N, C-alpha and C positions, 0 to 999 in steps of 0.2 A: 662531570661526566660517567662516574662510575653511583652516583649520586638517582640518574636519567636512570639508568641500569636498571638498579637494577629495585629500584619502585615501578619502572614496567616489568621485571620481574614477578613482583608483591602482585599484579590487577591482575597480570598472567594465572596466577597461580590462583588467587581469590573468585576468577572469574571458571578455574578450573572444579570447583570444588560445589560453587552454589549453583542449585539449581535455578535456570532461563523463563523455567513452564511455573511456578508455584511461589508464592510469599506467604509469607507468616504474616496480620497484623492483629498488636493486642488494645481491641476495639475500645474506646471507654465510652457509659453513661455523657446521651446526649448529640451521642450522632447518631443518625438516620443511615439502613445501607441502602441507597442506592447513586445510580450515578449525579442525579438531580431534585430535588426536592422543589414544589409549586410553595406552600408553608414558609417555607428561604430559612428553614435550617441544617443542621451544621451537616454533614454529611461523610461517611467513608472517604469520601477522596480529597478533602481537607488533609487527610496524615497523611496519603500519601503525595510521593514529588509528583510534581506534573509529569509526568508520561503516566504514570497509573491510569490515569486517564485516557489520557492522548492514545495509550499505545493501547484501549482493549483491554487490561486489568478488569477479571470479571469475577465481581462474590461466591462465594462456593457457599449457599444456600446464605440466613436471615439470621441479624439477633434483635430485639425490636430494638427501640431509643431507648430503652433504661438497661436494660440490656447489657453486663460486656466479658471478655473473655475473647477469644483468640478465634477465627477468620482466618479465610485461609481467601486467598486469591488465582485466577489461574490467567490464563491465554489462549489451554490451550480443552476445544469444547468436550473431546474425550477427558478427561478429566471431571472439568466439573457438573458432565451427565454423570461419570458414575462414582463420585463423590456424595451426591446427591439424591442416587435414585434409594429407596426408604429399602432396606435389611443388607448392605452392602459396606455402610461405613457407619460403626457405632461413636458419637457426640458425650462428650462426662462432659458434667457440672456442677457445682458447687452451687448449694444453694442455701437461704436462710430462711425459710415461714417461720409464717407469725401465727404460730397456735402449737399445740402440742400435737409432736408427732405417734402414732399408738402404732404397736404395731398391725393391731386393726383398718389401719394406712396403707402402711410396708406394703400387708397382702395383695388389699384393692388396686394397691398402684401396681403392682406387679401384675397383676388378672387382668388387668384394662377394668375403664371406670367413660360412659359413654357422656358427653359431651360435645349438645345443639350439632347430632347427630353423627359426630366422630364417635369410634374406639381408641383414649387416650391410655397408654399403655408405658412402664421402667422394661427394660431387660435389668438388671440390679439399680439394685436402692440401699441404702447403708447409715445407718445417723453412726451422724460422729459426734453432735454435743450439742448441748443446751444453753442456752444464754437467758434469763427472765426468762418469757413470754415467746421465746422462738425456741426452734428447732435444729440444726446445718446439719446438712444432708449432703451423700455426693449420687450423684443418678448418674445412669445412662440410659445412651435409646437411639433408638437407628432407623426409629423418621422421622423428622421435623413435621409435623403442624404443625400451620398460624399458633403461634402462640401456646405449645404446644404442651409445655413444664407447668404456663402459667394455670392453662385449667384442669390441665391436671385435677393440680393439688385444690381448686378454686369450685373442682363440679366432688370433695370431700370436706368433713365438716368438727369442727369442734368439739372430744367429747363435753369437755366439761359447758358449753357456749355456746351450741350448736349454730354458733355462724360458720360461712367459707372458710376455707384454711387459707393466706395468700403470704406468695410466695415475694419477700420483701430487698431479694438480692438476690441473681444468680449471676451469675459468669463460668462461661467454656472453658474448659482447661484442656483442652485432649481431641484431639480428632481422629479416630482410625490409633494406632501404636502412636502420632507423636503428638506428643503430651511434653511441652517445655514447660517449666520454671518462669511462668508468666511472672514471676517478685523479680527475680537474679536475668533469666535469659531475658526474657523480651519485661521490657517495662510496658505502660499504659502511653499508648498515642501513641507507640516505636510501631516501625515492624522492618525485615529482615526477609531474605529468601532464604525458602529452605534448602539447608545442604546436600547433593548431590546421596550422598546417601540417605539422610531422614526421606526425598523424595523414591528412593528405593523401594523403601521398607515399608513405606508406606501407601505406593502404591503394586506391589508386589501380593498384597496384604488380599486382593482384590484383583483385580485383573489376572 
């Protein structure tokens, strides 16, 4: 009897500190962000419990098939609209780019480059390291046009070879001020609710 009461209290305590309006998923590569896929590919709902699909948990924004990292879901339409409105919420990514990224590239990305009629830009861009012919960068954007980061770098040329830069790896590591450690706090393919405190900090900066 004591164990049953203790378990009920544990469940009650857990439900009181977790948000019931936002959950986070660490999306691996190879999953599409859609409720169903006509090509039969795996979707992010394959990584959530059955109630994720059934109860209408909707992804906040997108990550393409080959991208990975932080993806939020919500059942609250206002939250979804606010988090995806351009300028409202900064998204942070760690990327590997094929080619030598120069200071001139960084300046151009911060100013904005044209691609297929869109002006694509970063609001912050920092070089984190190199590996062979690749450059690691941390980039922040405050909007999410289709394949924004991949197209942004594809519009820039490698100074040595004259070929377009190419994003080889893309991982979203933060949305607003919600930046969990995806290696230890939310492993690839796993999900968790935001805590009430995390939800409050995220949304209070926006609403």
